[in-house]
C-alpha positions as CSV (number, residue, x, y, z in Angstrom):
1,M,122.8,3.5,208.2
2,K,125.3,1.6,206.0
3,L,127.9,-0.6,207.7
4,A,131.0,-2.2,206.1
5,S,134.3,-4.1,207.0
6,L,137.6,-2.8,205.5
7,K,140.2,-5.5,205.0
8,S,142.9,-5.7,207.6
9,S,146.2,-7.4,208.0
10,G,145.8,-7.8,211.8
11,N,142.5,-9.7,212.0
12,L,140.0,-11.8,209.9
13,D,137.0,-9.9,211.0
14,G,137.9,-6.6,209.3
15,D,137.8,-3.0,210.8
16,L,134.3,-1.5,211.1
17,V,133.4,1.6,209.0
18,I,130.4,3.6,208.5
19,V,129.6,4.4,204.7
20,S,127.5,7.4,203.5
21,R,124.2,6.7,202.0
22,D,125.3,7.9,198.5
23,N,128.3,5.2,198.9
24,K,130.8,8.0,198.2
25,F,132.7,8.1,201.6
26,Y,133.4,6.0,204.7
27,T,134.7,7.0,208.2
28,S,136.1,4.7,210.9
29,A,134.0,3.3,213.6
30,A,136.8,2.1,215.7
31,D,136.1,4.4,218.4
32,I,132.7,2.6,218.9
33,S,133.4,-1.2,218.0
34,K,136.3,-2.8,216.6
35,N,134.4,-5.0,214.0
36,L,130.9,-5.6,213.0
37,L,130.3,-8.8,214.8
38,S,131.7,-7.3,218.0
39,A,129.0,-4.5,217.5
40,L,126.4,-7.0,216.7
41,E,126.9,-8.7,220.1
42,S,126.6,-5.3,222.0
43,W,123.9,-3.7,219.6
44,P,121.7,-1.7,222.2
45,Q,124.7,0.1,223.3
46,V,126.7,0.9,220.2
47,E,123.7,1.1,217.6
48,P,123.0,4.7,218.8
49,L,126.4,5.8,218.7
50,L,126.8,4.3,215.0
51,K,123.7,6.0,214.0
52,K,124.9,9.4,215.3
53,K,128.1,9.0,213.4
54,S,126.1,8.0,210.4
55,D,123.9,11.0,210.5
56,D,126.9,13.1,211.0
57,L,128.7,11.6,208.0
58,N,125.7,12.1,205.8
59,N,125.1,15.7,206.9
60,G,128.7,16.8,205.9
61,K,129.8,16.9,209.8
62,V,132.7,14.6,209.6
63,S,136.0,15.5,208.5
64,D,137.8,12.4,208.9
65,K,136.4,10.5,206.0
66,T,137.7,8.6,203.0
67,E,136.5,8.8,199.3
68,I,135.3,5.4,198.0
69,K,136.4,4.8,194.4
70,N,135.5,1.3,194.3
71,F,135.0,-1.7,197.0
72,T,138.3,-3.6,196.5
73,A,139.4,-2.6,199.9
74,F,136.5,-4.1,201.5
75,E,135.6,-7.5,202.9
76,S,132.3,-8.8,203.0
77,A,130.1,-6.6,205.2
78,L,130.2,-9.4,207.7
79,P,133.5,-11.1,207.0
80,R,132.7,-14.1,209.1
81,T,130.0,-15.3,211.6
82,W,129.0,-18.1,214.1
83,L,126.0,-19.4,211.8
84,F,124.7,-19.0,208.3
85,A,121.4,-20.8,208.0
86,D,120.3,-20.5,204.3
87,G,116.6,-21.0,203.4
88,S,114.9,-21.7,200.3
89,A,111.9,-19.3,200.4
90,F,111.3,-18.7,196.6
91,L,109.1,-21.8,195.5
92,H,109.7,-21.2,191.9
93,H,113.3,-22.0,192.4
94,I,112.5,-25.0,194.6
95,K,110.4,-26.6,191.7
96,L,113.0,-25.9,188.9
97,V,116.1,-27.2,190.9
98,R,114.1,-30.3,192.0
99,Q,113.0,-31.0,188.3
100,A,116.6,-30.6,187.3
101,R,117.8,-33.5,189.4
102,K,114.4,-35.5,189.1
103,A,113.6,-35.2,192.8
104,A,110.3,-35.2,194.2
105,L,108.8,-31.9,195.8
106,P,108.5,-32.2,199.7
107,E,105.0,-32.6,201.1
108,T,105.4,-29.7,203.4
109,L,106.9,-27.3,200.6
110,L,104.1,-24.7,201.4
111,T,104.3,-25.0,205.2
112,V,107.9,-25.6,206.3
113,P,110.8,-23.6,205.1
114,L,113.7,-25.7,203.7
115,M,117.0,-24.7,205.4
116,Y,120.5,-25.9,205.7
117,Q,123.5,-24.9,207.7
118,A,125.9,-23.1,205.5
119,E,129.7,-22.3,205.5
120,S,130.3,-19.2,207.7
121,G,133.9,-19.3,209.0
122,R,135.0,-17.0,206.2
123,F,133.2,-15.2,203.6
124,L,134.7,-14.3,200.4
125,A,135.3,-10.5,199.6
126,P,132.6,-9.2,197.4
127,N,135.3,-8.6,194.5
128,E,137.4,-11.7,195.5
129,D,137.6,-14.7,192.7
130,I,135.7,-17.9,193.1
131,P,138.2,-20.8,193.2
132,Q,137.3,-23.7,190.9
133,R,139.3,-26.9,191.3
134,D,137.3,-29.0,188.7
135,F,134.9,-27.8,185.9
136,S,132.9,-31.0,186.4
137,H,132.0,-29.9,189.9
138,G,129.5,-27.4,188.2
139,T,130.4,-24.0,189.7
140,D,127.1,-22.1,189.9
141,F,126.1,-18.6,191.6
142,E,123.1,-17.9,193.6
143,A,121.8,-14.5,194.0
144,E,120.0,-14.0,197.4
145,V,118.8,-11.7,200.1
146,G,120.2,-12.1,203.7
147,V,119.4,-10.7,207.2
148,I,121.6,-10.5,210.1
149,V,120.2,-10.6,213.6
150,D,121.0,-10.0,217.3
151,H,120.4,-13.0,219.8
152,V,117.2,-14.7,219.0
153,P,115.6,-16.9,221.8
154,M,114.8,-20.6,221.1
155,G,110.9,-21.0,220.2
156,I,110.4,-17.4,218.9
157,T,107.5,-16.8,217.0
158,P,107.6,-15.5,213.4
159,E,106.3,-12.1,214.2
160,Q,108.6,-11.6,217.2
161,A,111.5,-12.9,215.1
162,L,111.1,-9.7,212.7
163,D,112.2,-7.5,215.6
164,H,115.5,-9.3,215.8
165,I,116.5,-8.2,212.2
166,K,119.2,-5.6,212.5
167,L,121.0,-5.5,209.1
168,V,120.2,-6.6,205.6
169,V,122.6,-7.7,202.9
170,I,122.6,-9.4,199.3
171,L,124.8,-12.5,198.7
172,N,126.2,-15.1,196.4
173,D,125.7,-18.5,197.6
174,V,128.3,-20.2,195.4
175,S,127.2,-23.7,194.7
176,L,128.6,-27.0,192.9
177,R,125.8,-28.5,191.3
178,G,128.0,-31.3,190.1
179,L,128.5,-32.6,193.7
180,I,125.0,-32.0,195.0
181,P,123.1,-35.0,194.0
182,E,125.5,-37.4,195.4
183,E,125.6,-35.6,198.7
184,L,121.8,-35.5,199.0
185,A,121.5,-39.2,198.0
186,S,123.9,-40.0,201.0
187,G,121.2,-38.5,203.3
188,F,123.4,-36.0,205.2
189,G,123.0,-33.1,202.7
190,F,125.2,-30.3,201.4
191,F,128.8,-30.0,202.4
192,Q,131.5,-30.1,199.7
193,S,128.8,-28.7,197.3
194,K,128.5,-25.4,199.2
195,P,131.8,-23.7,199.5
196,N,132.6,-20.3,200.5
197,K,130.2,-17.5,199.6
198,A,130.3,-13.8,199.3
199,L,128.3,-10.9,200.9
200,S,127.7,-7.5,199.6
201,P,130.4,-5.0,200.7
202,L,127.6,-3.0,202.6
203,A,125.0,-4.2,205.3
204,L,122.0,-1.8,205.9
205,T,119.8,-1.2,208.8
206,L,116.2,-1.5,208.0
207,D,115.4,2.2,208.0
208,E,117.6,2.6,205.0
209,V,115.1,0.4,203.1
210,A,112.0,1.2,204.9
211,E,109.9,2.1,201.8
212,H,110.9,-1.2,200.3
213,W,110.5,-3.5,203.4
214,V,107.0,-4.9,203.5
215,N,105.8,-7.9,205.8
216,G,109.4,-9.3,206.4
217,R,110.2,-9.1,202.5
218,L,112.5,-6.8,200.8
219,E,110.5,-5.7,197.8
220,L,113.0,-5.0,195.1
221,P,114.4,-6.7,192.1
222,L,118.0,-8.4,192.6
223,H,119.9,-7.6,189.4
224,V,122.2,-10.1,188.2
225,K,124.7,-9.8,185.3
226,Y,126.7,-13.1,184.0
227,N,129.7,-12.2,181.8
228,N,128.6,-8.8,181.6
229,T,125.2,-9.6,180.0
230,F,121.9,-9.5,181.6
231,F,120.9,-12.3,183.5
232,G,118.2,-11.6,185.6
233,K,116.2,-9.0,187.7
234,A,114.0,-11.2,190.0
235,N,111.9,-9.3,192.5
236,A,112.5,-10.5,196.2
237,K,109.1,-9.8,197.1
238,E,108.0,-13.1,196.0
239,M,109.3,-15.0,198.9
240,H,106.7,-17.6,200.2
241,F,108.1,-17.5,203.7
242,H,109.0,-14.1,205.0
243,F,112.3,-13.6,207.1
244,G,110.5,-13.9,210.2
245,Q,109.2,-17.3,209.5
246,L,112.9,-18.4,208.2
247,I,114.3,-17.0,211.5
248,A,111.6,-18.8,213.7
249,H,112.2,-21.9,211.8
250,A,116.1,-21.7,212.4
251,A,115.5,-21.0,216.2
252,K,112.8,-23.7,216.7
253,T,115.2,-26.0,219.0
254,R,118.1,-23.6,219.5
255,S,118.8,-20.0,220.3
256,L,120.6,-18.0,217.6
257,A,123.8,-16.1,218.6
258,S,124.2,-12.3,217.5
259,G,125.5,-12.2,214.3
260,T,123.8,-15.2,212.7
261,L,123.1,-14.8,209.0
262,I,119.6,-15.7,207.6
263,G,119.5,-16.3,203.9
264,S,116.4,-16.1,201.5
265,G,117.6,-18.8,199.1
266,T,117.9,-18.0,195.4
267,V,115.4,-15.0,194.5
268,A,113.3,-16.5,191.7
269,N,110.0,-15.2,189.9
270,E,107.7,-17.3,187.7
271,N,107.7,-14.6,185.0
272,P,110.2,-15.6,182.6
273,E,110.9,-11.9,181.7
274,M,112.5,-11.6,185.1
275,G,115.3,-13.9,184.1
276,S,117.1,-16.3,186.6
277,S,119.4,-15.8,189.5
278,C,121.4,-18.9,189.0
279,L,122.6,-21.0,186.3
280,V,120.7,-24.3,187.1
281,E,117.2,-22.4,186.7
282,K,118.2,-21.2,183.1
283,R,119.5,-24.8,182.4
284,T,116.2,-26.5,183.6
285,L,114.2,-23.9,181.4
286,E,116.4,-24.7,178.6
287,Q,115.8,-28.3,179.1
288,I,111.9,-27.8,179.1
289,N,112.0,-25.5,176.0
290,S,114.6,-27.1,173.9
291,G,115.0,-30.8,175.1
292,G,118.3,-30.1,176.8
293,P,120.6,-27.7,178.8
294,I,122.5,-25.1,176.5
295,T,124.3,-22.8,178.9
296,P,127.2,-24.5,180.6
297,F,128.2,-24.1,184.4
298,M,130.7,-21.5,185.0
299,K,134.2,-22.0,183.8
300,V,137.6,-20.2,184.5
301,G,137.3,-16.6,183.5
302,D,133.5,-16.4,184.0
303,T,132.0,-13.2,185.9
304,I,129.1,-12.7,188.0
305,E,127.8,-9.3,189.1
306,I,124.9,-8.9,191.8
307,E,123.3,-5.7,192.8
308,M,120.2,-4.1,194.2
309,F,118.9,-0.6,193.3
310,D,116.2,1.4,195.0
311,H,113.4,3.1,193.2
312,H,115.7,6.3,193.0
313,G,118.5,4.3,191.2
314,Q,120.8,4.2,194.2
315,N,123.0,1.0,194.5
316,L,121.9,0.1,198.1
317,F,124.3,-2.6,199.0
318,G,127.3,-2.1,196.8
319,T,128.1,-4.6,194.0
320,I,129.2,-8.1,194.3
321,S,131.5,-8.7,191.2
322,Q,133.3,-12.0,191.1
323,K,135.4,-14.0,188.5
324,V,136.1,-17.6,188.5
325,K,139.7,-18.7,188.7
326,Q,141.6,-21.9,188.7
327,A,142.3,-23.3,192.2
């Protein structure tokens, strides 16, 4: 099933709705759960009810439905949550980013996932502008895949962790490249350089992507357009660490609350024909090939679109479509 959150003047968590498989209609799920975070906290009880209503919607048995013309009325599928732990599971991205800031690769690159605790108090809506205070901050987009889990016990194994994945999303992990080197040099890591992110308007249960979900990875390309021009179509199947490994890493010394979001890190492929999922990768490749970066970081008015299609051409998660604005 496909779940989403409508914007609401009465709360910050949005109003939970169920969206049809073809993205054409939605129906309220208020009779089942008030919002998605609440639903995740009582998933065993509400999941069968949500699924029944989703099946009825897809089979034309729901009369109280609303046509979707665009996703401007939608929040990020999960408007806010307790924790967003963002990994970096694509080695090609790690190597390029480290090269860009002349940093050494970690000795445990192949055995221990990289991960940081990201902002999760509020996600930007999928069509909401990205605020930019200063061009020198180096505004960048990062196209990723994410999973949302139910309660995960501390010390879980990667194989067990896969059973706790309840929903899949795509996301834009907005990053401020100009602030990252100084923050990392301080020894405390990302903070000001990682502002609010945006999730896709739709969150999908795994049965919706069953033919593309293999060994804890979503084996589909993530399409990125920058200023309405092709920028990348890297396939998410090239994750070095699968989502079970990322979840287990996050839960090594703590349990994870229901609704925790785990990010894949920027989707990246070694094949240059796949393009890039962030500007810093493209700039690093320009440095290698031309002696210096050519493409600037995002400026006011620049746009980014992120979406993923199945093999039948269906837009699975809806489109993240954002523009940079002066803050």
